[in-house]
PAVEX-636009 format. One record per residue (C-alpha): residue number from 0; residue in one letter; x, y, z. Coordinates in steps of 0.5 Angstrom, whole numbers, plus 500, padded with zeros to 3 digits. Example, Ala and Ser with C-alpha at 12.3 -4.5 7.8 and 13.67 -1.06 7.14 Angstrom:
BEGIN
pos,code,east,north,up
0,A,525,491,516 $
1,S,527,498,514 $
This chain:
BEGIN
pos,code,east,north,up
0,M,759,658,184 $
1,A,760,651,181 $
2,G,756,648,188 $
3,F,750,653,186 $
4,E,751,650,179 $
5,F,751,643,182 $
6,W,745,644,186 $
7,K,741,648,181 $
8,A,735,643,180 $
9,Q,734,643,188 $
10,I,735,651,188 $
11,A,730,651,182 $
12,R,725,647,186 $
13,A,725,652,192 $
14,G,723,657,187 $
15,A,730,661,187 $
16,K,734,663,182 $
17,V,742,665,182 $
18,V,745,671,180 $
19,A,753,673,181 $
20,A,757,679,180 $
21,S,764,680,179 $
22,V,770,685,179 $
23,D,773,682,173 $
24,P,772,685,166 $
25,I,768,682,161 $
26,D,773,677,158 $
27,K,774,674,165 $
28,A,767,674,167 $
29,K,765,670,161 $
30,E,770,665,162 $
31,V,767,664,169 $
32,A,760,664,166 $
33,A,762,659,161 $
34,G,762,653,167 $
35,V,755,655,170 $
36,S,748,657,167 $
37,F,746,663,171 $
38,P,748,670,170 $
39,I,754,673,172 $
40,G,755,681,172 $
41,Y,762,684,171 $
42,G,766,690,172 $
43,A,763,691,180 $
44,T,766,697,183 $
45,R,767,700,190 $
46,E,761,704,189 $
47,M,757,698,188 $
48,A,760,695,194 $
49,D,759,701,198 $
50,A,751,701,196 $
51,I,750,694,198 $
52,G,754,695,204 $
53,A,760,690,202 $
54,W,767,690,204 $
55,W,771,692,199 $
56,E,779,690,199 $
57,D,783,696,197 $
58,R,789,691,196 $
59,R,786,687,191 $
60,G,781,691,188 $
61,I,775,686,190 $
62,I,769,686,193 $
63,Q,769,680,199 $
64,P,763,675,198 $
65,S,757,678,199 $
66,E,751,674,199 $
67,F,743,675,199 $
68,L,737,671,199 $
69,I,731,676,196 $
70,N,724,674,196 $
71,A,719,676,190 $
72,D,718,683,193 $
73,G,725,685,193 $
74,K,726,684,200 $
75,V,732,682,203 $
76,M,731,676,207 $
77,S,738,674,209 $
78,S,745,676,208 $
79,S,752,674,209 $
80,Y,758,677,208 $
81,S,765,674,208 $
82,S,772,677,209 $
83,G,775,671,205 $
84,P,773,664,203 $
85,L,770,661,209 $
86,G,763,663,211 $
87,R,760,663,204 $
88,I,752,661,204 $
89,E,752,654,201 $
90,P,747,652,196 $
91,M,743,647,200 $
92,D,743,653,205 $
93,V,739,657,200 $
94,V,734,651,200 $
95,R,733,650,207 $
96,S,732,658,208 $
97,I,727,658,203 $
98,D,723,652,206 $
99,F,724,656,213 $
100,Y,721,662,211 $
101,E,715,659,207 $
102,A,714,655,213 $
103,Q,714,661,218 $
104,Q,709,665,213 $
105,K,704,659,214 $
106,K,704,660,221 $
């Protein structure tokens, strides 16, 4: 999440906003949120993971990384699911993706 904070100006220029969610309780989520300027939800559940098609890890009781690029109409333009720390969307990938989709719309 720190990477998204670092690149927030470029992400904002692309017209995007960042939000996050966590399985953490509110006190732990507040600790994480203290280091970023975007909203972080807390208390995500298995039911929520199932609703977005994410992988719930029973052993640790967590949702593995699930990232979405959603347009202004609420349509999912791209998604990424990871089963660990590798394969997550990088902040500049968000900017590049937005630029790509906007260029495609102009054709």
